[in-house]
C-alpha positions as CSV (number, residue, x, y, z in Angstrom):
1,M,-17.4,14.7,-58.1
2,A,-18.9,17.0,-60.4
3,S,-17.9,16.6,-64.5
4,A,-15.5,19.3,-65.8
5,T,-18.3,21.3,-67.4
6,D,-20.0,21.9,-63.9
7,M,-19.3,25.1,-62.2
8,Q,-18.0,24.9,-58.6
9,I,-17.6,27.0,-56.0
10,I,-15.3,26.6,-53.6
11,E,-14.6,28.6,-50.3
12,T,-11.4,28.0,-48.5
13,T,-8.0,30.3,-47.5
14,A,-5.1,31.0,-50.0
15,G,-3.4,29.0,-47.9
16,D,-5.3,25.5,-48.6
17,I,-6.7,26.5,-52.0
18,A,-4.3,23.8,-54.0
19,T,-4.9,21.0,-51.2
20,E,-8.6,21.7,-51.7
21,L,-8.3,21.6,-55.6
22,A,-6.2,18.3,-55.4
23,R,-8.8,16.9,-52.9
24,R,-11.5,17.4,-55.6
25,G,-9.3,15.8,-58.4
26,V,-8.7,19.0,-60.4
27,A,-5.3,18.4,-62.2
28,P,-2.5,20.5,-61.5
29,D,-2.3,22.0,-65.5
30,Q,-6.5,22.3,-65.5
31,R,-7.3,26.2,-65.6
32,V,-9.2,27.8,-62.3
33,T,-10.3,31.3,-61.6
34,V,-9.5,32.6,-58.1
35,T,-11.5,35.4,-56.8
36,I,-9.9,37.6,-54.2
37,E,-12.2,39.1,-51.6
38,P,-11.6,42.0,-49.1
39,P,-11.1,41.4,-45.5
40,E,-14.7,42.3,-45.0
41,P,-17.6,44.0,-47.2
42,A,-18.1,47.8,-46.4
43,D,-21.7,47.0,-45.2
44,W,-23.6,44.1,-43.6
45,I,-25.9,43.6,-46.8
46,T,-22.8,43.1,-49.0
47,K,-21.5,40.6,-46.7
48,A,-24.5,38.7,-46.3
49,R,-24.9,38.3,-50.0
50,Q,-21.1,37.1,-50.4
51,F,-22.1,34.5,-48.1
52,S,-25.7,33.1,-49.7
53,R,-25.3,33.7,-52.8
54,P,-23.1,30.0,-53.2
55,K,-25.2,28.4,-51.3
56,V,-28.4,29.9,-53.5
57,I,-26.5,28.4,-56.5
58,A,-25.6,25.2,-54.9
59,A,-29.3,24.5,-54.1
60,G,-30.1,24.9,-57.7
61,W,-31.9,28.4,-57.2
62,S,-31.6,31.3,-59.5
63,D,-32.1,35.0,-58.8
64,D,-35.6,35.0,-60.5
65,D,-36.1,32.5,-57.7
66,I,-35.0,34.7,-54.8
67,D,-36.6,37.8,-56.4
68,R,-40.1,35.4,-56.7
69,L,-39.7,34.4,-53.2
70,I,-39.0,38.0,-51.8
71,K,-42.1,39.6,-53.2
72,Q,-44.1,37.0,-52.0
73,A,-42.8,37.8,-48.3
74,Q,-43.7,41.0,-48.8
75,K,-47.1,40.5,-50.1
76,E,-47.6,38.1,-46.9
77,V,-46.4,40.9,-44.2
78,E,-47.6,44.4,-46.0
79,P,-50.5,42.6,-48.3
80,G,-51.6,46.5,-49.2
81,L,-48.9,47.5,-51.0
82,E,-49.4,45.6,-54.3
């Protein structure tokens, strides 16, 4: 289990959040923040980011890491655009 100071991202439904928190050992009186997502993002890129961001964070990657990889891939695909 992560320490109390580690941020955790939990993806679940509203109906299952209490069960999931209890499963992870979160005390009923511990403060939590819940983000309510819209049913569907307006565009596919937003949906892709919402899906991938928790996975990127969980893997220990930063936004700078991702930007660096994107720039590297762009150079490989279009080497003349530096």
